[in-house]
N, C-alpha and C positions, 0 to 999 in steps of 0.2 A: 213433481219436482224435477227440474232439469238436471241431467246427470251426464258426466263424462264428456262434455263438449268444450271446445275452446270458446272464449268470449268472442263473439262475432263483432264485426265492425258496427253493425246496427245497434247492438247492445251497448257497446262502448260509447257510441255517439249519443244514445239516449241518456245514459247515466252521466255523460259529460254535461249534457244540457241540465240535468238534475243538479249537478254540483256547481257548474260554473255560471249558469245564467241566473238572472235575478227576477225572472218572471214570477207572477203570483198564480198559485193554483186555485181553481174554483171548487165548488162542491156545495151541496145543500146543507152542510153543517157549518158553513161560514156566513158571517153577516156581510152587509154591503161594504164595510170598511176592511174586509179581509180577515177579521178576527174570528177565531173558532168559537162557536156558540156552545156554552156549557149546558144551558137549559136549566129548568127548575129541578131541584134536587128532590126527587120522589115526593112530590106534593109538599115541599118545604119542610119535611120532617128531618130530624137530625140523622146524619149518616156518618159513620166512621169507616175509613178505608186504611189499610196498611200498604205501605209502599216500600219494597226492599231493593237495595242495590249495593254494589261494591264500588270502590274507587279511592282516589286520593282526596286531599283536603279541598282542592279547588272544585272538584266534582261535587263533593258533599255540600260545600257552601252555596254553589250555584243552584243545586237541586232543592235545597231547603228554601232558598230565596224564591224559587219558582212556586213551591208549595205554599209559601206565605202569600204570594201574589194571587194564587187561585182562590184564596179566601174572599177576595173582593169580587170574584166571579160567581162563586157558589158558597156563600157564607154559612150555609147549613151543613157543608161537608167538612169534616175534620179528617186530615190525612196524617197518619202516624208514620214518621220516617224511621226505617230500620236500615242502618247503613254501617259499613265496616270496610276493612281492607279485603283484598282478594283471598288471603290465606284463610281456609276453613269455610269459605262462603259456599262453594259447590256442595260440600257434604251437608251443610245446614239446609240448603234448598232441597236436596234430594230427600233428606230425612223428613222435612216438613211436608213435602208433596206426598210421600208415602203415608204419612200420619194424618193427612188432611188438615194440617195446621199452617199452611203457607200463607204468605201475604196475599192480598187481593191482586196487587200489581207487583210484578217482580222482574228484575233484570237478570237475564240469562246469558251464558256464553254459548256460542254456536256449537262446539263439540258435544254439549250435553243434550241438545234437542233430539238428535236421532235416537239416542238411548232412551230418553224420557218418553218420546212418543211411541216407541216400541213396547214400553212397559205398561202404559196406561193412558187413559183419556184425561189429562190433567188440565187442559187449557181450553178456553172458549174459542170458537171460530169467529174471528173478528169480522168476517164477511157477513155474519148474521146480524150485525148491528148497523142500522142506517145512520146512527149518530157518530160513527167513526168514518172520517173522510180519508179515502185512500187515493184520491185523484192526484195528489202531489207526489206520491211515491212512484218510483220506476217499477213497472209491473214485472219485468224480468228479475230485478233484484228481490222483489217479494217472493216470486215463484221459486227462485234458486235457494233462498235462505230461510223463508218463513212458512212455506207451505208443505204440509205433510199429509199424505192420504187425502188430498183434496181440500184440506182445511187450512185456513190461514191462522196458525196458532201463535204467531209472533211477528213483530215488525222490527226492522233494524233501528237501532238508536242513532246510527250515523254511518257514513261511508268511510271505511278504514282501509288503509293500504300499508302493506309491509314495506318499510323503507329504511334508509340509513339516517339516523338522527345524529347530527354532528355538532360538537362544541367548536365552532369555527374559530373563536378566540384562542382556544388552546391548540387547535390543529395548526393555525398560522404560526403560533409560537414554536411548535415542534417541527415545522417545515413539512407538514402533511398537506397535500393538495386536497381541496374540498370540491373542486370542479371537475373531478375525474370520474369516469365510469369504472368502478372496480370490477375486476374478475378475480377468480380464486387464487391465481398465481400472484397477482399484484397485491392483494390484501394480505397474503401470507408474507411476502417479502417486506412490506411496510411494517407489519406487526413484529416480525422477527427483528428487524433493524431497530425499532423503537425499544423493545425489551432488552436487546443486547446493549444499547447505549445507557439505559436506566432500568434496572431490574424492578423498580417499584412501579413502573408504568406498563400498561397493556393497551393494545389498540382498540379491542372490542369488549364492550360490556354485554354479557349474555348469561342468563340463567338457563336451566335445562330446557325450558319452553322455547327460548330463542334458538338454542342448539338444535332442537327438534325441527324447527321451521327451516333452519339452514340446511339440515340433512334432506328434508323433503324437497326443498328448492333444488338442491344438487341432483337428486334423483329425477325430478321432472325435467331439468335441463339436459340431463344425459339421455333420457328415453323419449321425451316429447309426449309422454303419457301420464295418466294418473298413476300415483304410486300404489294405490289399491284399486282394483278393477270393480266394475259393477257386478260381476259374477262372483264376488267374494274371493278373488284370487289375488296374488301378489303381482304388482305391475312392473317389476324390475327384475333383473338377473343378479346372480351372485357377483358377477364382475362389476355391475353398477354399484352395488352396495359396498363391495370391498374398496373400490376406488374412493367412494365418498367417505368411508370410515378412515381410510389411509390419510386423506386430507385433514380430517378432524384430529387424528392422532398426532400428526406432525405439527399442526397448528397449536395444539395444547403443549406439546414439547417445546416449541419455540417461544411460547408466551404471547401468542397472538391474542388469545382470550385470557381473561383472568381465570385462575384455577376454579373449577366448578365447586369445589368444597368451600370456597370463599363466596363465590357469586350466588350460590343457592341458599345462602343464609338470608338472602333478600329476594327469594323467589316470589314473584307476583308484586313486588314493591321495589323494583330496581332503582327507583329514584332515591331510595334511602341508603343505597350502597355508598360507603364512605369514599371509595375510589372515584366514583363519579362526582360526589359532592366536593371532594378535595381537588378535583380536576387533575386526576392521574390517569384517566381513561377518556379519550376524545370522541369515541364513536360508539353508538348503540344500535345494532340492527333490531328493530322493534316495530310495532304497529304505530301508525300515526297518532292514534288516540292517547299514547303514553307521552307524547312530546311535551304537553303542557306541564305535567308533573315533573318531568326531567328538567325543564327549563326553570320552574319555580324555585328549585332548591339551589340554584346558582346565583351569583351576584347579578345585579341589574345590568351591569355593563357587558355581560357575556352575551355574545351573539350565537344563536342556535339556528342552524340551517338543516335542510333535508335534501336527500338525493335518492336515486334508485338504489336498491339493495345490490348485492354482488350478483353479477350475471356471467355465466361461463362463456368462454370463447366458443364460437360456433355452436351455441346452445340450440337444441331442437325445439325448446320452448323457453320463454323468458323465465318461467317459474315465479313471476311476480304475483303475489297474493293480494287480491282485493276482496274484501268481505265486510259484513257488518261489524261495527265496533263491538256492539253487544246486541241483544234483542230484548224487547219488552213483551211480556205475555200477561194475560189475566187468568187467574185461577177459575176453573169452572165450579169450584166449591164456594166462590165468593157469594155472600148473601146480597150483595149490591152490585151485580155485574153491570147494569146500565150506568150507574154512577161511576164505576171504575172506568168504563169505556169513555164516558164523557170527559173525565179528567185526562185520560191518556190522549184523547183527541186534541184537547187544548194544549197539552204538554208538547205534542209533536207538531201541531199545525199553527198554533197561534203566534203571530209576530212578536207580541209582548213576551211570551214564554221564550221564544228563540233569542230575543235580545238579552234575556237574563242568562240563559244556558250557554250561549255562544258555542265554543268548540270543546267543551268539557267531555264530550263523547265523540270527538272528531267532527268532521263536516256533517251538518244535519242532512238527513236523507230526503227531506221535503224541500223543493226548490224555493218556495215562498219563505220558509223558515230560514233557509240559508241566506236568502237575500236580506232578511230582517237582521240576522246576526252580523252580516257584513256591514250593513248600514249603521249598526250600533258600534262598529269597531271591535267586535267580540270574536273575530276569527283571525288567528295568527297566520300571516302569509306563508309561513313555513309549512303549516299543516295543509293549507290549500295546495301548495306546491307538491307535497308528498302525495296527495290524493290525485292531482292532475297527472303526475308522472305514473302513478300506479294504474290509473285507468287507461292511459295511452300505451302502456306496455303490459297490460294485464295478460296473465297466462291462463292455464287451464283452470276452470272452476272446479274446486274440489267437490266430489260427490259426497252424499251423506255418510257413506261407509267410511270414507277417509277421515271424515270429521268426527267419527265415533270416539269418545274419550277413552274407551278400553283399547281400541286399536292404537291410538296415539301413545297410550301408556306403555305398550310393548316397545315401541321405538325409543321412548324416553329412557326406559330402564337399560336398554343396551347402549345407548349413547353415554349414559353415566359410567358403565363399565369401561368403555373405551377411554373416556375422559380421565378416569382414575387409573388407567393403565392396567386394568384387571382383565382385559380381553384384547387380543390382537384384532386388527381389522378383518382378517379372514375368518377368525372364530366368530366375530360379531356378525359378519354377513351370513354365515351359516345359521347362527342362532336367530337372527332377525327373520329369515325366510321360514325357518321351522316354527318359531313361536307365533309369527304372524299368520301363517297358514292354519295353525291350530286354532287361534283365536277367531279368525274369520269363519272357519267351519262351525265353531261353537255359536257365533252370532247368527249365522245363516240358518241354523237348525232350531233356533228358539221358537 
């Protein structure tokens, strides 16, 4: 797995082709018309597969429609849908994996993979199955995010970029420019001004996960390095952390962000936050894959656009995060691994599947699938714009240690203390370095 390097121009160019071009990928698991061959289902005997994912209503509806369409391809295969919101999903998956009761096919989040692969051999190596066509995926993207210990244990569900999602209709009404490149000073001043004029309004919609990403972005921009190093050490100084926490503290005090005690009531489901629905917050720093759910809850005449996230003046690295929306993996305890692989191959590669799924998991990672979704009018130009901007300004690729959920939890806990005013920026910096050093040492010695 690639670790600790900047995204090179060759990688960006390759993935840009993946995302932007409409060429069709080949492979011996495709028919002459470009459709993914499902193949006969284990001698035509009845097979039942479980498929688990999280998401919003649009993702649920599209995924269920795709499952229904697959019945025409493989009528002997029944796929049981297990879906929910994000809240509680991670713990459910980890419990099921440890108890050997997980679904055959499951959607995972990137931070969980490093932890799960270090604890056990839970997933099949997709490279072992000739029925799964990898030719349309960018190989660097697969290696960076799906390969562990030489095994391809997961594939990306989509190309996802951290961006600014903007209710342009509301921003125009409030006199907030949407065609600007925000830096930390300008975003602070705009948020402070908005909240001072109307205390019911905040500039930025963010739960603690978004605040964590903003903090990581600030640290990368200040240092030009990983915030957690490959050798399990901290990648920033106390000065870097203090400055970042100072900005967060003053932003919370000025009402740039909605108070975390309110926003975290909608953790993992920010589209359900009444402040967003009632158009009292115009901007959301978030992953491009959340744009559809944020747009759906607003009136049809509201225009949503995307732009780059906040970038520091004279930043040493852009800090712009490009990563998989989520990942799909297949349980190595599945009794029907070959059939699970065939379904996943169809789901990821087939143009009919792509036309159904569209952008519910951001921009498809397979170029032929992306072309089919575009042709079907199922990809919002704002999502494409977010991914294009992300790829063209991509920062350091997070290593697997930085993506570890336990490591990220350390930062989240301290962010909440600062946000609630229970820790000063300097105290928070000391605690972050101390707690992170201890956690990294623990993970290293397992």
